C-alpha positions in Angstrom: -84.8 56.9 -66.7 -82.8 54.6 -63.9 -83.7 51.4 -63.2 -84.4 50.5 -59.1 -82.3 48.0 -57.6 -83.7 46.6 -54.5 -81.2 46.4 -51.7 -81.8 43.6 -49.4 -78.6 44.0 -47.1 -76.5 47.4 -45.8 -75.2 47.4 -48.9 -73.5 45.5 -52.2 -70.5 45.8 -54.0 -70.4 47.3 -58.2 -69.4 43.5 -59.2 -72.8 42.2 -57.2 -75.1 44.9 -59.1 -73.5 44.0 -62.7 -74.4 40.6 -62.2 -78.2 41.3 -60.5 -78.7 44.3 -63.4 -77.8 41.3 -65.5 -75.2 43.0 -67.0 -73.0 40.8 -66.8 -73.8 36.6 -66.0 -71.4 35.5 -63.7 -69.4 37.0 -60.7 -66.5 35.9 -62.7 -66.8 37.8 -65.5 -66.8 41.0 -63.6 -63.6 41.8 -63.4 -62.7 41.3 -67.1 -65.9 43.7 -67.8 -64.5 46.7 -65.5 -60.5 46.2 -67.0 -62.9 46.6 -70.3 -65.6 49.6 -69.6 -64.1 51.1 -66.5 -63.8 54.8 -68.2 -67.7 54.2 -68.6 -69.0 53.5 -65.5 -69.6 56.2 -62.8 -70.5 55.9 -59.1 -72.1 59.1 -57.8 -71.4 61.0 -61.0 -67.4 59.6 -60.7 -65.5 57.4 -62.6 -65.2 54.6 -60.2 -64.6 50.9 -61.3 -63.6 49.2 -58.9 -65.1 45.3 -58.5 -65.9 45.9 -54.4 -67.2 49.4 -54.3 -69.7 50.0 -51.9 -72.9 50.6 -53.1 -75.7 52.4 -50.6 -79.0 53.4 -50.7 -79.2 56.4 -52.6 -76.0 55.2 -54.7 -76.5 55.9 -58.9 -74.5 53.7 -60.8 -74.2 55.3 -64.3 -73.4 52.6 -67.3 -72.8 54.4 -71.0 -75.1 52.0 -73.9 -75.9 49.7 -70.6 -78.3 52.2 -68.3 -78.3 53.7 -65.2 -79.5 52.2 -61.7 -80.9 53.4 -58.5 -79.9 51.5 -55.2 -83.1 51.6 -52.7 -83.7 49.9 -49.9 -85.6 46.8 -49.4 
């Protein structure tokens, strides 16, 4: 089952999601994580590992061996 991420702003970036979801411990690790595991990251079913990718309510992010996340309005 996908974990819901409540957005308090109109959108967040993929890098911010990684920190919010406790996939990484600091924002500085986002670039490294995305370079290493980019081929295992899917946004709305398409491979996408851009740190600045904007995620809006309704978007679904799947990271292999980590989990699924659905963006929801707060």
